[in-house]
All heavy atoms as a GROMACS GRO file, in nm:
protein
  390
    1MET      N    1  -0.684 -12.667   9.322
    1MET     CA    2  -0.708 -12.531   9.366
    1MET      C    3  -0.585 -12.448   9.333
    1MET      O    4  -0.474 -12.486   9.362
    1MET     CB    5  -0.737 -12.530   9.517
    1MET     CG    6  -0.759 -12.392   9.571
    1MET     SD    7  -0.813 -12.392   9.741
    1MET     CE    8  -0.980 -12.445   9.719
    2THR      N    9  -0.607 -12.333   9.277
    2THR     CA   10  -0.495 -12.245   9.242
    2THR      C   11  -0.468 -12.149   9.356
    2THR      O   12  -0.543 -12.141   9.453
    2THR     CB   13  -0.527 -12.167   9.114
    2THR    OG1   14  -0.640 -12.085   9.139
    2THR    CG2   15  -0.554 -12.259   8.997
    3ASP      N   16  -0.358 -12.077   9.345
    3ASP     CA   17  -0.316 -11.985   9.451
    3ASP      C   18  -0.413 -11.870   9.475
    3ASP      O   19  -0.423 -11.818   9.585
    3ASP     CB   20  -0.179 -11.927   9.420
    3ASP     CG   21  -0.069 -12.031   9.428
    3ASP    OD1   22  -0.092 -12.134   9.495
    3ASP    OD2   23   0.038 -12.010   9.371
    4HIS      N   24  -0.488 -11.829   9.373
    4HIS     CA   25  -0.576 -11.714   9.390
    4HIS      C   26  -0.717 -11.752   9.432
    4HIS      O   27  -0.800 -11.665   9.455
    4HIS     CB   28  -0.579 -11.630   9.261
    4HIS     CG   29  -0.646 -11.698   9.147
    4HIS    ND1   30  -0.580 -11.786   9.067
    4HIS    CD2   31  -0.772 -11.691   9.101
    4HIS    CE1   32  -0.664 -11.832   8.976
    4HIS    NE2   33  -0.782 -11.776   8.993
    5GLU      N   34  -0.747 -11.879   9.444
    5GLU     CA   35  -0.878 -11.923   9.490
    5GLU      C   36  -0.883 -11.930   9.642
    5GLU      O   37  -0.781 -11.954   9.706
    5GLU     CB   38  -0.912 -12.060   9.431
    5GLU     CG   39  -0.933 -12.057   9.281
    5GLU     CD   40  -0.965 -12.194   9.227
    5GLU    OE1   41  -0.915 -12.294   9.281
    5GLU    OE2   42  -1.041 -12.200   9.129
    6ILE      N   43  -0.998 -11.909   9.696
    6ILE     CA   44  -1.017 -11.912   9.841
    6ILE      C   45  -1.069 -12.050   9.880
    6ILE      O   46  -1.165 -12.099   9.822
    6ILE     CB   47  -1.116 -11.804   9.886
    6ILE    CG1   48  -1.060 -11.666   9.854
    6ILE    CG2   49  -1.147 -11.818  10.034
    6ILE    CD1   50  -1.156 -11.554   9.881
    7ASN      N   51  -1.007 -12.108   9.979
    7ASN     CA   52  -1.051 -12.237  10.030
    7ASN      C   53  -1.165 -12.212  10.127
    7ASN      O   54  -1.144 -12.171  10.241
    7ASN     CB   55  -0.936 -12.310  10.099
    7ASN     CG   56  -0.977 -12.446  10.151
    7ASN    OD1   57  -1.090 -12.489  10.134
    7ASN    ND2   58  -0.884 -12.513  10.214
    8ASP      N   59  -1.287 -12.236  10.082
    8ASP     CA   60  -1.403 -12.213  10.168
    8ASP      C   61  -1.468 -12.343  10.215
    8ASP      O   62  -1.581 -12.344  10.261
    8ASP     CB   63  -1.505 -12.123  10.100
    8ASP     CG   64  -1.558 -12.182   9.970
    8ASP    OD1   65  -1.510 -12.290   9.929
    8ASP    OD2   66  -1.647 -12.120   9.911
    9ARG      N   67  -1.396 -12.453  10.207
    9ARG     CA   68  -1.448 -12.578  10.259
    9ARG      C   69  -1.458 -12.571  10.410
    9ARG      O   70  -1.375 -12.508  10.476
    9ARG     CB   71  -1.357 -12.694  10.218
    9ARG     CG   72  -1.375 -12.730  10.071
    9ARG     CD   73  -1.287 -12.845  10.035
    9ARG     NE   74  -1.154 -12.788  10.011
    9ARG     CZ   75  -1.043 -12.858  10.003
    9ARG    NH1   76  -1.045 -12.987  10.019
    9ARG    NH2   77  -0.929 -12.799   9.979
   10ASN      N   78  -1.557 -12.632  10.465
   10ASN     CA   79  -1.584 -12.637  10.608
   10ASN      C   80  -1.628 -12.504  10.668
   10ASN      O   81  -1.635 -12.490  10.789
   10ASN     CB   82  -1.464 -12.691  10.686
   10ASN     CG   83  -1.430 -12.832  10.646
   10ASN    OD1   84  -1.518 -12.910  10.611
   10ASN    ND2   85  -1.302 -12.865  10.650
   11LEU      N   86  -1.653 -12.405  10.586
   11LEU     CA   87  -1.707 -12.280  10.639
   11LEU      C   88  -1.857 -12.297  10.660
   11LEU      O   89  -1.926 -12.356  10.579
   11LEU     CB   90  -1.682 -12.164  10.543
   11LEU     CG   91  -1.538 -12.118  10.532
   11LEU    CD1   92  -1.529 -12.003  10.432
   11LEU    CD2   93  -1.484 -12.075  10.665
   12GLY      N   94  -1.906 -12.247  10.767
   12GLY     CA   95  -2.048 -12.256  10.796
   12GLY      C   96  -2.087 -12.385  10.865
   12GLY      O   97  -2.204 -12.407  10.892
   13ALA      N   98  -1.990 -12.469  10.895
   13ALA     CA   99  -2.022 -12.596  10.960
   13ALA      C  100  -2.052 -12.578  11.108
   13ALA      O  101  -2.120 -12.658  11.168
   13ALA     CB  102  -1.907 -12.694  10.942
   14GLY      N  103  -2.002 -12.470  11.168
   14GLY     CA  104  -2.022 -12.447  11.310
   14GLY      C  105  -2.139 -12.357  11.340
   14GLY      O  106  -2.200 -12.298  11.251
   15ASP      N  107  -2.171 -12.346  11.466
   15ASP     CA  108  -2.280 -12.260  11.511
   15ASP      C  109  -2.222 -12.123  11.545
   15ASP      O  110  -2.141 -12.112  11.637
   15ASP     CB  111  -2.346 -12.322  11.633
   15ASP     CG  112  -2.462 -12.240  11.686
   15ASP    OD1  113  -2.508 -12.150  11.613
   15ASP    OD2  114  -2.506 -12.267  11.798
   16PRO      N  115  -2.260 -12.017  11.474
   16PRO     CA  116  -2.202 -11.886  11.502
   16PRO      C  117  -2.236 -11.833  11.642
   16PRO      O  118  -2.162 -11.756  11.700
   16PRO     CB  119  -2.260 -11.794  11.394
   16PRO     CG  120  -2.377 -11.867  11.340
   16PRO     CD  121  -2.355 -12.012  11.364
   17ALA      N  122  -2.347 -11.879  11.699
   17ALA     CA  123  -2.384 -11.834  11.833
   17ALA      C  124  -2.292 -11.894  11.939
   17ALA      O  125  -2.280 -11.840  12.048
   17ALA     CB  126  -2.528 -11.870  11.863
   18ALA      N  127  -2.227 -12.004  11.909
   18ALA     CA  128  -2.138 -12.067  12.006
   18ALA      C  129  -2.015 -11.981  12.034
   18ALA      O  130  -1.956 -11.990  12.142
   18ALA     CB  131  -2.096 -12.204  11.956
   19ALA      N  132  -1.977 -11.898  11.940
   19ALA     CA  133  -1.860 -11.812  11.958
   19ALA      C  134  -1.892 -11.685  12.037
   19ALA      O  135  -1.803 -11.614  12.079
   19ALA     CB  136  -1.801 -11.774  11.823
   20GLN      N  137  -2.019 -11.658  12.057
   20GLN     CA  138  -2.060 -11.538  12.128
   20GLN      C  139  -2.065 -11.563  12.277
   20GLN      O  140  -2.075 -11.676  12.323
   20GLN     CB  141  -2.196 -11.491  12.079
   20GLN     CG  142  -2.194 -11.449  11.935
   20GLN     CD  143  -2.332 -11.408  11.887
   20GLN    OE1  144  -2.430 -11.420  11.958
   20GLN    NE2  145  -2.339 -11.360  11.766
   21HIS      N  146  -2.060 -11.456  12.355
   21HIS     CA  147  -2.071 -11.464  12.501
   21HIS      C  148  -2.216 -11.500  12.535
   21HIS      O  149  -2.306 -11.425  12.505
   21HIS     CB  150  -2.032 -11.330  12.561
   21HIS     CG  151  -2.032 -11.330  12.709
   21HIS    ND1  152  -1.931 -11.386  12.782
   21HIS    CD2  153  -2.119 -11.281  12.798
   21HIS    CE1  154  -1.957 -11.372  12.911
   21HIS    NE2  155  -2.071 -11.308  12.923
   22VAL      N  156  -2.238 -11.614  12.596
   22VAL     CA  157  -2.374 -11.659  12.619
   22VAL      C  158  -2.418 -11.651  12.764
   22VAL      O  159  -2.537 -11.647  12.792
   22VAL     CB  160  -2.395 -11.803  12.569
   22VAL    CG1  161  -2.400 -11.807  12.418
   22VAL    CG2  162  -2.288 -11.895  12.619
   23ASP      N  163  -2.329 -11.652  12.860
   23ASP     CA  164  -2.368 -11.650  13.001
   23ASP      C  165  -2.381 -11.505  13.046
   23ASP      O  166  -2.282 -11.436  13.067
   23ASP     CB  167  -2.265 -11.724  13.086
   23ASP     CG  168  -2.314 -11.748  13.227
   23ASP    OD1  169  -2.419 -11.691  13.265
   23ASP    OD2  170  -2.247 -11.822  13.301
   24ALA      N  171  -2.505 -11.459  13.062
   24ALA     CA  172  -2.530 -11.320  13.097
   24ALA      C  173  -2.494 -11.287  13.241
   24ALA      O  174  -2.491 -11.171  13.279
   24ALA     CB  175  -2.678 -11.287  13.073
   25THR      N  176  -2.465 -11.387  13.324
   25THR     CA  177  -2.429 -11.360  13.463
   25THR      C  178  -2.280 -11.330  13.480
   25THR      O  179  -2.240 -11.283  13.584
   25THR     CB  180  -2.465 -11.479  13.553
   25THR    OG1  181  -2.391 -11.593  13.512
   25THR    CG2  182  -2.614 -11.508  13.547
   26LEU      N  183  -2.201 -11.358  13.376
   26LEU     CA  184  -2.057 -11.332  13.384
   26LEU      C  185  -2.024 -11.196  13.324
   26LEU      O  186  -2.091 -11.147  13.235
   26LEU     CB  187  -1.980 -11.439  13.308
   26LEU     CG  188  -1.989 -11.581  13.362
   26LEU    CD1  189  -1.910 -11.675  13.272
   26LEU    CD2  190  -1.942 -11.589  13.504
   27CYS      N  191  -1.918 -11.138  13.374
   27CYS     CA  192  -1.870 -11.010  13.323
   27CYS      C  193  -1.827 -11.029  13.178
   27CYS      O  194  -1.751 -11.121  13.147
   27CYS     CB  195  -1.752 -10.963  13.407
   27CYS     SG  196  -1.669 -10.817  13.341
   28PRO      N  197  -1.873 -10.942  13.087
   28PRO     CA  198  -1.836 -10.958  12.946
   28PRO      C  199  -1.691 -10.922  12.918
   28PRO      O  200  -1.636 -10.964  12.818
   28PRO     CB  201  -1.931 -10.862  12.874
   28PRO     CG  202  -1.967 -10.761  12.977
   28PRO     CD  203  -1.966 -10.833  13.108
   29GLU      N  204  -1.627 -10.847  13.006
   29GLU     CA  205  -1.488 -10.806  12.984
   29GLU      C  206  -1.390 -10.917  13.020
   29GLU      O  207  -1.303 -10.953  12.942
   29GLU     CB  208  -1.458 -10.680  13.067
   29GLU     CG  209  -1.318 -10.626  13.047
   29GLU     CD  210  -1.296 -10.564  12.911
   29GLU    OE1  211  -1.393 -10.521  12.847
   29GLU    OE2  212  -1.180 -10.558  12.867
   30CYS      N  213  -1.404 -10.974  13.139
   30CYS     CA  214  -1.309 -11.076  13.186
   30CYS      C  215  -1.368 -11.216  13.180
   30CYS      O  216  -1.301 -11.313  13.212
   30CYS     CB  217  -1.264 -11.045  13.327
   30CYS     SG  218  -1.394 -11.058  13.452
   31GLU      N  219  -1.495 -11.227  13.140
   31GLU     CA  220  -1.568 -11.354  13.130
   31GLU      C  221  -1.566 -11.434  13.259
   31GLU      O  222  -1.548 -11.555  13.261
   31GLU     CB  223  -1.516 -11.436  13.012
   31GLU     CG  224  -1.540 -11.366  12.881
   31GLU     CD  225  -1.496 -11.447  12.761
   31GLU    OE1  226  -1.428 -11.548  12.778
   31GLU    OE2  227  -1.530 -11.406  12.651
   32GLY      N  228  -1.580 -11.364  13.370
   32GLY     CA  229  -1.594 -11.429  13.499
   32GLY      C  230  -1.464 -11.451  13.574
   32GLY      O  231  -1.465 -11.498  13.687
   33ALA      N  232  -1.351 -11.417  13.515
   33ALA     CA  233  -1.222 -11.441  13.580
   33ALA      C  234  -1.195 -11.340  13.692
   33ALA      O  235  -1.126 -11.370  13.788
   33ALA     CB  236  -1.109 -11.437  13.478
   34GLY      N  237  -1.247 -11.219  13.679
   34GLY     CA  238  -1.222 -11.116  13.778
   34GLY      C  239  -1.094 -11.039  13.754
   34GLY      O  240  -1.066 -10.940  13.821
   35ALA      N  241  -1.016 -11.084  13.658
   35ALA     CA  242  -0.890 -11.017  13.624
   35ALA      C  243  -0.871 -11.022  13.473
   35ALA      O  244  -0.920 -11.113  13.406
   35ALA     CB  245  -0.773 -11.085  13.693
   36LEU      N  246  -0.799 -10.925  13.422
   36LEU     CA  247  -0.769 -10.922  13.280
   36LEU      C  248  -0.651 -11.015  13.251
   36LEU      O  249  -0.586 -11.065  13.343
   36LEU     CB  250  -0.736 -10.779  13.238
   36LEU     CG  251  -0.846 -10.676  13.265
   36LEU    CD1  252  -0.798 -10.538  13.224
   36LEU    CD2  253  -0.973 -10.712  13.192
   37ALA      N  254  -0.621 -11.036  13.125
   37ALA     CA  255  -0.509 -11.122  13.087
   37ALA      C  256  -0.376 -11.065  13.134
   37ALA      O  257  -0.280 -11.139  13.155
   37ALA     CB  258  -0.508 -11.141  12.936
   38THR      N  259  -0.372 -10.935  13.157
   38THR     CA  260  -0.249 -10.870  13.204
   38THR      C  261  -0.229 -10.888  13.354
   38THR      O  262  -0.126 -10.850  13.406
   38THR     CB  263  -0.253 -10.720  13.172
   38THR    OG1  264  -0.368 -10.662  13.235
   38THR    CG2  265  -0.260 -10.696  13.023
   39GLY      N  266  -0.329 -10.943  13.423
   39GLY     CA  267  -0.318 -10.964  13.567
   39GLY      C  268  -0.382 -10.853  13.648
   39GLY      O  269  -0.390 -10.862  13.770
   40GLU      N  270  -0.430 -10.749  13.583
   40GLU     CA  271  -0.494 -10.638  13.653
   40GLU      C  272  -0.637 -10.676  13.690
   40GLU      O  273  -0.700 -10.758  13.624
   40GLU     CB  274  -0.499 -10.514  13.564
   40GLU     CG  275  -0.362 -10.464  13.522
   40GLU     CD  276  -0.376 -10.348  13.426
   40GLU    OE1  277  -0.431 -10.245  13.468
   40GLU    OE2  278  -0.332 -10.362  13.312
   41VAL      N  279  -0.689 -10.616  13.795
   41VAL     CA  280  -0.829 -10.636  13.834
   41VAL      C  281  -0.916 -10.579  13.723
   41VAL      O  282  -0.892 -10.471  13.671
   41VAL     CB  283  -0.858 -10.567  13.969
   41VAL    CG1  284  -1.006 -10.573  14.003
   41VAL    CG2  285  -0.776 -10.630  14.079
   42CYS      N  286  -1.019 -10.652  13.689
   42CYS     CA  287  -1.108 -10.610  13.581
   42CYS      C  288  -1.176 -10.478  13.619
   42CYS      O  289  -1.238 -10.468  13.725
   42CYS     CB  290  -1.213 -10.718  13.556
   42CYS     SG  291  -1.332 -10.672  13.429
   43PRO      N  292  -1.167 -10.375  13.534
   43PRO     CA  293  -1.229 -10.246  13.565
   43PRO      C  294  -1.381 -10.247  13.552
   43PRO      O  295  -1.448 -10.162  13.609
   43PRO     CB  296  -1.167 -10.151  13.464
   43PRO     CG  297  -1.129 -10.238  13.348
   43PRO     CD  298  -1.092 -10.371  13.407
   44VAL      N  299  -1.437 -10.343  13.482
   44VAL     CA  300  -1.582 -10.347  13.461
   44VAL      C  301  -1.652 -10.406  13.583
   44VAL      O  302  -1.746 -10.349  13.637
   44VAL     CB  303  -1.617 -10.426  13.333
   44VAL    CG1  304  -1.767 -10.438  13.316
   44VAL    CG2  305  -1.556 -10.358  13.212
   45CYS      N  306  -1.606 -10.523  13.629
   45CYS     CA  307  -1.674 -10.589  13.741
   45CYS      C  308  -1.601 -10.567  13.874
   45CYS      O  309  -1.647 -10.615  13.977
   45CYS     CB  310  -1.687 -10.738  13.713
   45CYS     SG  311  -1.530 -10.826  13.711
   46GLU      N  312  -1.488 -10.499  13.869
   46GLU     CA  313  -1.408 -10.469  13.988
   46GLU      C  314  -1.365 -10.595  14.062
   46GLU      O  315  -1.360 -10.599  14.184
   46GLU     CB  316  -1.481 -10.372  14.079
   46GLU     CG  317  -1.506 -10.238  14.011
   46GLU     CD  318  -1.602 -10.149  14.087
   46GLU    OE1  319  -1.670 -10.198  14.179
   46GLU    OE2  320  -1.608 -10.030  14.053
   47GLY      N  321  -1.336 -10.702  13.985
   47GLY     CA  322  -1.283 -10.823  14.042
   47GLY      C  323  -1.383 -10.929  14.085
   47GLY      O  324  -1.346 -11.035  14.128
   48THR      N  325  -1.513 -10.899  14.071
   48THR     CA  326  -1.613 -10.995  14.114
   48THR      C  327  -1.637 -11.104  14.011
   48THR      O  328  -1.680 -11.213  14.047
   48THR     CB  329  -1.747 -10.928  14.146
   48THR    OG1  330  -1.800 -10.872  14.025
   48THR    CG2  331  -1.732 -10.822  14.252
   49GLY      N  332  -1.616 -11.073  13.883
   49GLY     CA  333  -1.642 -11.168  13.777
   49GLY      C  334  -1.787 -11.176  13.736
   49GLY      O  335  -1.825 -11.254  13.650
   50LYS      N  336  -1.872 -11.095  13.798
   50LYS     CA  337  -2.016 -11.098  13.769
   50LYS      C  338  -2.056 -10.976  13.686
   50LYS      O  339  -1.995 -10.870  13.695
   50LYS     CB  340  -2.095 -11.099  13.898
   50LYS     CG  341  -2.065 -11.222  13.982
   50LYS     CD  342  -2.145 -11.226  14.107
   50LYS     CE  343  -2.107 -11.349  14.185
   50LYS     NZ  344  -2.190 -11.373  14.298
   51ALA      N  345  -2.159 -10.994  13.609
   51ALA     CA  346  -2.212 -10.884  13.528
   51ALA      C  347  -2.266 -10.775  13.620
   51ALA      O  348  -2.335 -10.804  13.717
   51ALA     CB  349  -2.322 -10.934  13.436
   52THR      N  350  -2.234 -10.651  13.590
   52THR     CA  351  -2.273 -10.541  13.676
   52THR      C  352  -2.376 -10.450  13.614
   52THR      O  353  -2.427 -10.361  13.681
   52THR     CB  354  -2.150 -10.456  13.714
   52THR    OG1  355  -2.096 -10.403  13.593
   52THR    CG2  356  -2.048 -10.537  13.786
   53GLY      N  357  -2.404 -10.466  13.487
   53GLY     CA  358  -2.498 -10.377  13.420
   53GLY      C  359  -2.433 -10.248  13.373
   53GLY      O  360  -2.499 -10.160  13.324
   54ARG      N  361  -2.300 -10.238  13.388
   54ARG     CA  362  -2.228 -10.118  13.345
   54ARG      C  363  -2.160 -10.140  13.212
   54ARG      O  364  -2.061 -10.077  13.181
   54ARG     CB  365  -2.121 -10.083  13.448
   54ARG     CG  366  -2.175 -10.039  13.579
   54ARG     CD  367  -2.064 -10.006  13.678
   54ARG     NE  368  -1.943  -9.960  13.614
   54ARG     CZ  369  -1.825  -9.958  13.669
   54ARG    NH1  370  -1.808 -10.002  13.790
   54ARG    NH2  371  -1.718  -9.916  13.605
   55THR      N  372  -2.213 -10.227  13.130
   55THR     CA  373  -2.146 -10.259  13.005
   55THR      C  374  -2.194 -10.176  12.887
   55THR      O  375  -2.136 -10.182  12.782
   55THR     CB  376  -2.166 -10.408  12.972
   55THR    OG1  377  -2.306 -10.433  12.962
   55THR    CG2  378  -2.104 -10.496  13.077
   56GLY      N  379  -2.298 -10.099  12.903
   56GLY     CA  380  -2.349 -10.017  12.794
   56GLY      C  381  -2.264  -9.893  12.773
   56GLY      O  382  -2.185  -9.853  12.857
   57GLY      N  383  -2.276  -9.833  12.661
   57GLY     CA  384  -2.202  -9.711  12.631
   57GLY      C  385  -2.297  -9.607  12.576
   57GLY      O  386  -2.403  -9.637  12.526
   58GLY      N  387  -2.256  -9.485  12.582
   58GLY     CA  388  -2.351  -9.389  12.537
   58GLY      C  389  -2.297  -9.281  12.459
   58GLY      O  390  -2.339  -9.199  12.399
   0.00000   0.00000   0.00000
C-alpha cells in the first residue's frame, strides 16, 4: 500500500445502528446520566436522565 492509498480494510464490518442512540427512554443529551460531561445538570432532562419529549427543534 502506498502513502496516497486509503486503507479501507475492515470498513463496513460493524453494524451502523449500534453506534446510534437506541434507548428511547433515556435523555439523548446526557444518555441517562442526568449531568453533562462538564458536571452541569443536563438542560434537556433537568437531571432526571429520562427522555422528556423536548428534543425536537423548530
